KOLSE-611771 format. One record per atom (N, C-alpha, C, O): atom name; z, y, x; residue number from 1; chain. Coordinates in Angstrom, 2 decimals. Atoms other than C-alpha are relative to their C-alpha. Layout:
% residues N
   atom         z         y         x   seq   mol
     CA         Z         Y         X   NUM     A
...
% end
This chain:
% residues 94
   atom         z         y         x   seq   mol
      N      0.55     -1.29      0.35     1     A
     CA    120.00    114.80    106.71     1     A
      C     -1.53      0.00      0.11     1     A
      O     -2.21      0.71     -0.63     1     A
      N      1.45      0.08     -0.15     2     A
     CA    116.48    113.92    107.88     2     A
      C     -0.58     -1.04     -0.94     2     A
      O     -1.39     -1.88     -0.54     2     A
      N      0.47      0.93      1.01     3     A
     CA    115.84    112.00    104.69     3     A
      C     -1.47      0.26     -0.28     3     A
      O     -1.88      1.41     -0.47     3     A
      N      1.44     -0.13      0.27     4     A
     CA    112.14    111.34    104.12     4     A
      C     -0.46     -1.27     -0.69     4     A
      O     -0.60     -2.31     -0.05     4     A
      N      0.50      1.17      0.72     5     A
     CA    110.95    108.98    101.40     5     A
      C     -1.13      0.43     -0.92     5     A
      O     -1.04      1.47     -1.57     5     A
      N      1.15     -0.36      0.83     6     A
     CA    107.61    108.98     99.60     6     A
      C      0.30     -0.15     -1.48     6     A
      O      1.11     -0.99     -1.88     6     A
      N     -0.09      0.11      1.45     7     A
     CA    107.34    109.53     95.87     7     A
      C     -1.32     -0.58     -0.48     7     A
      O     -2.38      0.02     -0.31     7     A
      N      1.21      0.70      0.42     8     A
     CA    104.88    107.06     94.37     8     A
      C     -0.06     -0.06     -1.53     8     A
      O      0.56     -0.92     -2.15     8     A
      N      0.25     -0.01      1.43     9     A
     CA    103.82    107.93     90.83     9     A
      C     -1.50      0.16     -0.20     9     A
      O     -2.24      0.35      0.77     9     A
      N      1.43     -0.17      0.26    10     A
     CA    100.44    108.18     89.14    10     A
      C     -0.48      1.38      0.44    10     A
      O     -1.55      1.52      1.04    10     A
      N      0.38     -1.36     -0.35    11     A
     CA    100.37    111.93     89.65    11     A
      C     -0.07      0.20      1.51    11     A
      O     -1.00      0.83      2.01    11     A
      N      0.01     -0.17     -1.45    12     A
     CA    101.28    111.78     93.34    12     A
      C     -1.11     -0.80      0.66    12     A
      O     -1.63     -0.39      1.70    12     A
      N      1.11      0.77     -0.56    13     A
     CA     98.68    109.07     93.98    13     A
      C     -1.33      0.72     -0.21    13     A
      O     -2.23      0.61      0.62    13     A
      N      1.21     -0.81      0.19    14     A
     CA     96.01    111.33     92.46    14     A
      C     -0.04      1.14      1.00    14     A
      O     -1.11      1.47      1.53    14     A
      N     -0.06     -1.06     -1.00    15     A
     CA     97.18    114.15     94.73    15     A
      C     -0.32     -0.54      1.39    15     A
      O     -0.92      0.16      2.21    15     A
      N      0.25      0.60     -1.31    16     A
     CA     97.01    111.76     97.70    16     A
      C     -1.50     -0.15      0.25    16     A
      O     -1.94     -0.09      1.40    16     A
      N      1.45      0.08     -0.16    17     A
     CA     93.28    111.35     97.07    17     A
      C     -0.58      1.34      0.46    17     A
      O     -1.64      1.38      1.08    17     A
      N      0.43     -1.34     -0.42    18     A
     CA     92.98    115.13     97.66    18     A
      C      0.59      0.39      1.35    18     A
      O      0.34      1.49      1.83    18     A
      N     -0.61     -0.30     -1.28    19     A
     CA     94.98    114.93    100.90    19     A
      C      1.35      0.67     -0.10    19     A
      O      1.84      1.25      0.87    19     A
      N     -1.33     -0.59      0.21    20     A
     CA     98.29    116.12     99.41    20     A
      C      0.98     -1.13     -0.28    20     A
      O      0.80     -1.89     -1.23    20     A
      N     -0.95      1.09      0.09    21     A
     CA    101.26    113.79     99.86    21     A
      C      1.38      0.55     -0.37    21     A
      O      1.78      1.60      0.12    21     A
      N     -1.28     -0.46      0.53    22     A
     CA    104.64    114.08     98.10    22     A
      C      1.14     -0.85      0.54    22     A
      O      1.07     -2.08      0.52    22     A
      N     -1.15      0.68     -0.56    23     A
     CA    107.98    113.22     99.68    23     A
      C      1.29      0.59     -0.57    23     A
      O      1.32      1.76     -0.94    23     A
      N     -1.35     -0.47      0.31    24     A
     CA    111.66    113.47     98.74    24     A
      C      0.66      0.21      1.35    24     A
      O      0.72     -0.72      2.16    24     A
      N     -0.55     -0.34     -1.31    25     A
     CA    113.38    115.22    101.66    25     A
      C      1.45      0.45     -0.14    25     A
      O      1.93      0.69     -1.24    25     A
      N     -1.39     -0.46     -0.02    26     A
     CA    116.90    116.25    102.67    26     A
      C      0.09      1.46     -0.41    26     A
      O     -0.82      2.25     -0.15    26     A
      N     -0.17     -1.37      0.48    27     A
     CA    118.27    119.45    101.15    27     A
      C      0.06      1.02      1.12    27     A
      O     -0.33      2.17      0.92    27     A
      N     -0.17     -0.95     -1.09    28     A
     CA    118.96    121.02    104.54    28     A
      C     -1.26      0.27      0.81    28     A
      O     -1.24      1.13      1.69    28     A
      N      1.23     -0.18     -0.78    29     A
     CA    115.39    120.78    105.85    29     A
      C     -0.82      1.17     -0.53    29     A
      O     -0.96      1.35     -1.74    29     A
      N      0.92     -1.06      0.42    30     A
     CA    113.11    123.81    105.83    30     A
      C     -1.45     -0.46      0.22    30     A
      O     -1.67     -1.57      0.70    30     A
      N      1.41      0.39     -0.06    31     A
     CA    109.29    123.81    105.77    31     A
      C     -0.45     -0.38      1.41    31     A
      O     -1.21     -1.33      1.59    31     A
      N      0.42      0.27     -1.37    32     A
     CA    108.91    123.89    109.55    32     A
      C      0.55     -1.35      0.48    32     A
      O     -0.14     -2.10      1.18    32     A
      N     -0.59      1.28     -0.38    33     A
     CA    111.29    120.95    110.03    33     A
      C     -0.70     -1.15     -0.71    33     A
      O     -0.91     -2.21     -0.12    33     A
      N      0.71      1.03      0.76    34     A
     CA    109.51    118.96    107.29    34     A
      C     -1.36     -0.27      0.64    34     A
      O     -1.77     -1.42      0.79    34     A
      N      1.33      0.14     -0.63    35     A
     CA    106.12    119.62    108.92    35     A
      C      0.11     -0.79      1.30    35     A
      O     -0.69     -1.69      1.54    35     A
      N     -0.17      0.70     -1.28    36     A
     CA    107.38    118.46    112.33    36     A
      C      0.38     -1.46     -0.23    36     A
      O     -0.09     -2.34      0.48    36     A
      N     -0.42      1.36      0.31    37     A
     CA    109.03    115.38    110.81    37     A
      C     -1.18     -0.86     -0.47    37     A
      O     -1.33     -2.00     -0.03    37     A
      N      1.19      0.72      0.47    38     A
     CA    105.81    114.34    109.00    38     A
      C     -0.94     -0.28      1.16    38     A
      O     -1.46     -1.39      1.28    38     A
      N      0.91      0.18     -1.14    39     A
     CA    103.74    114.86    112.15    39     A
      C      0.54     -1.04      0.97    39     A
      O     -0.23     -1.83      1.52    39     A
      N     -0.58      0.96     -0.93    40     A
     CA    106.17    112.84    114.28    40     A
      C      0.01     -1.42     -0.56    40     A
      O     -0.30     -2.37      0.15    40     A
      N     -0.14      1.33      0.59    41     A
     CA    106.66    109.95    111.86    41     A
      C     -1.36     -0.66     -0.24    41     A
      O     -1.54     -1.84      0.07    41     A
      N      1.28      0.60      0.39    42     A
     CA    103.06    109.45    110.67    42     A
      C     -1.14      0.29      0.96    42     A
      O     -2.21     -0.31      0.83    42     A
      N      1.05     -0.29     -0.98    43     A
     CA    101.06    110.91    113.58    43     A
      C     -1.21      0.71     -0.59    43     A
      O     -2.34      0.44     -0.18    43     A
      N      1.07     -0.77      0.62    44     A
     CA     99.00    113.29    111.42    44     A
      C      0.28      1.49      0.20    44     A
      O      1.36      1.86      0.67    44     A
      N     -0.16     -1.44     -0.13    45     A
     CA     98.48    117.07    111.38    45     A
      C      0.13      0.62     -1.39    45     A
      O     -0.79      0.55     -2.20    45     A
      N     -0.25     -0.63      1.29    46     A
     CA    100.00    118.93    108.44    46     A
      C     -0.52      1.44      0.03    46     A
      O     -0.25      2.18      0.97    46     A
      N      0.53     -1.35      0.10    47     A
     CA     98.21    122.10    107.34    47     A
      C      1.01      0.91     -0.70    47     A
      O      1.28      2.02     -0.25    47     A
      N     -0.98     -0.81      0.72    48     A
     CA    100.77    123.33    104.80    48     A
      C      1.05     -0.89     -0.64    48     A
      O      0.84     -2.08     -0.87    48     A
      N     -1.10      0.70      0.65    49     A
     CA    104.07    122.36    103.23    49     A
      C      0.51      0.89     -1.13    49     A
      O      0.83      2.06     -0.92    49     A
      N     -0.58     -0.71      1.14    50     A
     CA    105.23    123.39     99.76    50     A
      C      1.23     -0.77     -0.44    50     A
      O      1.22     -2.00     -0.48    50     A
      N     -1.24      0.67      0.38    51     A
     CA    108.77    122.67     98.62    51     A
      C      0.44      0.42     -1.39    51     A
      O      0.16      1.53     -1.85    51     A
      N     -0.56     -0.24      1.32    52     A
     CA    110.49    122.40     95.24    52     A
      C      1.42     -0.52      0.03    52     A
      O      1.65     -1.69      0.34    52     A
      N     -1.39      0.44      0.05    53     A
     CA    114.26    122.29     94.89    53     A
      C      0.41     -0.18     -1.45    53     A
      O      0.31      0.76     -2.25    53     A
      N     -0.44      0.28      1.36    54     A
     CA    115.55    120.63     91.74    54     A
      C      1.52     -0.04     -0.02    54     A
      O      2.14     -0.75      0.76    54     A
      N     -1.45     -0.07      0.05    55     A
     CA    119.10    121.43     90.77    55     A
      C      0.58     -1.26     -0.63    55     A
      O     -0.11     -1.95     -1.39    55     A
      N     -0.67      1.16      0.56    56     A
     CA    121.58    118.72     89.89    56     A
      C      0.41      0.26     -1.44    56     A
      O      0.38      1.40     -1.90    56     A
      N     -0.38     -0.12      1.40    57     A
     CA    122.74    118.06     86.35    57     A
      C      1.27     -0.79     -0.26    57     A
      O      1.64     -1.68      0.50    57     A
      N     -1.14      0.78      0.49    58     A
     CA    125.81    116.85     84.52    58     A
      C     -0.39     -0.58     -1.35    58     A
      O     -0.88      0.14     -2.22    58     A
      N      0.32      0.67      1.25    59     A
     CA    125.32    114.33     81.76    59     A
      C      1.27     -0.57     -0.60    59     A
      O      2.17     -1.00      0.13    59     A
      N     -1.13      0.63      0.69    60     A
     CA    127.78    113.11     79.16    60     A
      C     -0.43     -1.38     -0.46    60     A
      O     -1.56     -1.58     -0.92    60     A
      N      0.25      1.34      0.51    61     A
     CA    128.00    109.46     78.33    61     A
      C      0.68     -0.15     -1.35    61     A
      O      1.34      0.79     -1.81    61     A
      N     -0.59      0.21      1.32    62     A
     CA    129.12    107.96     75.02    62     A
      C      1.52      0.05      0.04    62     A
      O      2.15      0.45     -0.94    62     A
      N     -1.47      0.02     -0.11    63     A
     CA    132.68    107.61     76.25    63     A
      C      0.56      1.35      0.41    63     A
      O      1.78      1.49      0.55    63     A
      N     -0.47     -1.34     -0.33    64     A
     CA    132.88    111.27     77.17    64     A
      C      0.13      0.27      1.49    64     A
      O      0.44      1.40      1.88    64     A
      N     -0.08     -0.24     -1.44    65     A
     CA    132.86    110.79     80.93    65     A
      C     -1.28      0.68      0.47    65     A
      O     -2.34      0.54     -0.14    65     A
      N      1.16     -0.73     -0.51    66     A
     CA    130.54    112.93     82.99    66     A
      C     -0.63     -0.75      1.16    66     A
      O      0.06     -1.28      2.03    66     A
      N      0.76      0.59     -1.08    67     A
     CA    127.85    111.55     85.22    67     A
      C     -0.77      1.12      0.68    67     A
      O     -1.40      1.94      0.01    67     A
      N      0.65     -1.09     -0.74    68     A
     CA    126.49    113.81     87.94    68     A
      C     -1.28     -0.52      0.65    68     A
      O     -1.27     -1.54      1.33    68     A
      N      1.26      0.28     -0.67    69     A
     CA    122.85    113.73     89.04    69     A
      C     -0.12      1.00      1.13    69     A
      O     -0.14      2.21      0.89    69     A
      N     -0.01     -0.87     -1.17    70     A
     CA    122.67    115.12     92.56    70     A
      C     -1.30      0.79      0.12    70     A
      O     -2.36      0.32     -0.29    70     A
      N      1.22     -0.77     -0.21    71     A
     CA    120.23    117.89     93.47    71     A
      C     -0.88     -0.65      1.07    71     A
      O     -0.39     -1.37      1.93    71     A
      N      0.93      0.55     -1.00    72     A
     CA    117.13    116.95     95.46    72     A
      C     -1.09      1.02      0.29    72     A
      O     -1.27      2.00     -0.43    72     A
      N      1.07     -0.88     -0.42    73     A
     CA    114.25    118.60     97.25    73     A
      C     -1.26     -0.83      0.21    73     A
      O     -1.21     -1.90      0.83    73     A
      N      1.27      0.68     -0.17    74     A
     CA    110.59    117.58     97.11    74     A
      C     -0.90      0.86      0.88    74     A
      O     -0.81      2.09      0.87    74     A
      N      0.95     -0.70     -0.85    75     A
     CA    107.89    118.48     99.61    75     A
      C     -1.39     -0.55     -0.26    75     A
      O     -1.59     -1.77     -0.28    75     A
      N      1.40      0.39      0.14    76     A
     CA    104.13    118.44     99.01    76     A
      C     -0.70      0.45      1.28    76     A
      O     -0.81      1.65      1.56    76     A
      N      0.58     -0.26     -1.31    77     A
     CA    102.37    118.18    102.37    77     A
      C     -1.50     -0.18     -0.08    77     A
      O     -1.99     -1.22     -0.52    77     A
      N      1.45      0.07     -0.06    78     A
     CA     98.67    118.95    102.79    78     A
      C     -0.41     -0.30      1.43    78     A
      O      0.02      0.37      2.37    78     A
      N      0.45      0.40     -1.33    79     A
     CA     96.96    117.23    105.72    79     A
      C     -1.38      0.57      0.31    79     A
      O     -2.08      1.06     -0.58    79     A
      N      1.35     -0.40     -0.40    80     A
     CA     93.87    118.14    107.72    80     A
      C     -1.02     -0.91     -0.68    80     A
      O     -0.70     -2.03     -1.08    80     A
      N      1.05      0.81      0.62    81     A
     CA     90.57    116.91    106.31    81     A
      C     -0.20     -1.30      0.79    81     A
      O     -0.07     -1.33      2.01    81     A
      N      0.27      1.34     -0.53    82     A
     CA     89.78    113.22    106.90    82     A
      C      1.21     -0.67      0.62    82     A
      O      1.06     -1.72      1.26    82     A
      N     -1.22      0.69     -0.42    83     A
     CA     93.40    112.41    107.78    83     A
      C      0.70     -0.54     -1.23    83     A
      O      0.63      0.07     -2.31    83     A
      N     -0.69      0.58      1.14    84     A
     CA     95.46    110.16    105.55    84     A
      C      1.21     -0.77      0.48    84     A
      O      1.32     -1.13      1.65    84     A
      N     -1.17      0.83     -0.25    85     A
     CA     98.75    108.30    105.33    85     A
      C     -0.23     -1.30     -0.77    85     A
      O     -0.40     -1.27     -1.99    85     A
      N      0.34      1.28      0.60    86     A
     CA     98.17    104.60    104.66    86     A
      C      0.98     -0.45     -1.07    86     A
      O      0.63     -1.26     -1.93    86     A
      N     -1.03      0.38      0.97    87     A
     CA    101.38    104.27    102.65    87     A
      C     -0.44      0.33     -1.43    87     A
      O     -0.05     -0.36     -2.37    87     A
      N      0.39     -0.46      1.32    88     A
     CA     99.75    106.12     99.74    88     A
      C     -1.33     -0.59     -0.48    88     A
      O     -1.71     -0.39     -1.63    88     A
      N      1.31      0.52      0.38    89     A
     CA     96.42    104.30     99.74    89     A
      C      0.16     -1.19     -0.94    89     A
      O      1.00     -2.06     -0.71    89     A
      N     -0.04      1.10      0.97    90     A
     CA     95.82    101.99     96.79    90     A
      C     -1.23     -0.85      0.16    90     A
      O     -2.28     -0.37      0.59    90     A
      N      1.14      0.91     -0.05    91     A
     CA     93.57     98.98     96.67    91     A
      C     -0.74      0.07     -1.33    91     A
      O     -0.14     -0.10     -2.39    91     A
      N      0.81     -0.08      1.22    92     A
     CA     90.73     99.38     94.19    92     A
      C     -0.51     -1.37     -0.37    92     A
      O     -0.92     -2.15      0.49    92     A
      N      0.48      1.28      0.49    93     A
     CA     89.77     96.43     92.04    93     A
      C     -1.51      0.01     -0.09    93     A
      O     -2.11      1.05     -0.37    93     A
      N      1.47      0.10      0.08    94     A
     CA     86.18     95.18     92.11    94     A
      C     -0.43     -0.35     -1.39    94     A
      O     -1.63     -0.48     -1.65    94     A
% end
């Protein structure tokens, strides 16, 4: 239930430069639990947490069987100034 995995895309890496980090979290977690989990795991101070819940979908395949995509929840966490999570840092080419 305490699922916490980073989402690494071009858009989230640009947000990381502004101090906003994006994670896929468990459906049962609320904003306060997400904030505490981020602070405990990474040792940083979260200023705010925004969440987005995406509903699941049913897809049809060519054979007519249904494939279910499970619902998920994303959290965008804003950290205090000058704090960062090293997982999101990219190496710049010279």
